[in-house]
Phi, psi and omega in degrees: 000120187270325188201148178252122178251128187253135174250117179278137182249129175251123182291128178258313173223187182300325186235003182238136180227163173230159182244137174248124177221168174303143181284121180284164178295320177240101187301136170231151186236157176227138177224137174240126178237160177242137174218130180234114179284155179061040167255124184089357178250143174292129171254118189239130171224118184054238184266001185256144179225132173235142177226117180265127181260324183219135173239127176234138173219159187237123176254128175292319176193166176226130181250145170238131181259131176280165178297333180268014175078001170289160184239130171260121189232131171291152180224065177273168165297315171188139187260106180275128178242126185230137175228127185242158183298331181288350175288340171052045175085354180280150176295140178247121185289130177256314181220138172215129186196159166283150177267118187275053177204140183264321194270067172225150184262330181168183185244148179236353180182173182216141178231130181249131180248109178266131184206165174277157180294148179254164177300130181095349176296135182270082181241123183274346182272107183289347179298336181282355181245135179239173182296325179235340182228154169255164190234149176250343178226138175224122176243129179241133180178210180220147175235118184051042176084355181259124182292147178211160168231118182265117180246127182210165192232037177295139178237123182199165170234149183223126183261136180234089173294134178288146181300326174214160182296148179246116181248143175260105191270346177209169188286355176271352185268150180231138169284108184259114183240124182249123170271126192229136171231155168235115184297337176292330178284339180272328191246002176252125173273095185293328182297320181255004179050058178210158174281144174271116182287112181294345179274352180265113181302335179294342182266356188296317182299320180291315179298317179298320178296319179290328175299324177284314185294324190268359174295126182234159177229135169240136181217141178197164174267128179225157175261108183248010178269000000 
């Protein structure tokens, strides 16, 4: 790693942020969106039904690695990502910004750091804070018609090397990165062909493990102007 480049994040709304960096001579852009499949839809296995209405997760930071091994890093207090059933499958923007550096050739990977909030983090959503623990994941919904809120504290980082390098060849292109979950992959125990009841504490370790395993990233250069 040759150099650390920091992107400061200013919170605009609960789930949308913008980045301020020096204006480059030839603007290039970066966008991070969140999409969670099977939010607002019934997930049914045998006699059990779960419906997730809101998914929230907390990222301590997100890194992008350049081809020359430099790192572009977000620098929020903590980056809250929220997906609600009313989004109806559409991508929800988390970060959109110009990249304040000219001399880079392209990107080779992305790393996401999931963590609980720390003292001093400027987070307006009190659900991430508990009487004895803080949380990195919050799932709200119903299981067999009974409402629940699943609060949990998995802490992990996940590296996503891109299949091929992504270069921004003109000022109209944006590095478009999608953080993706499918709630059916988090709440279905495929080995035993059953739903994992989020209200049952015995299922928490399995659900937390699946939250880590099923986090996916899609990234590409697109022209969105």
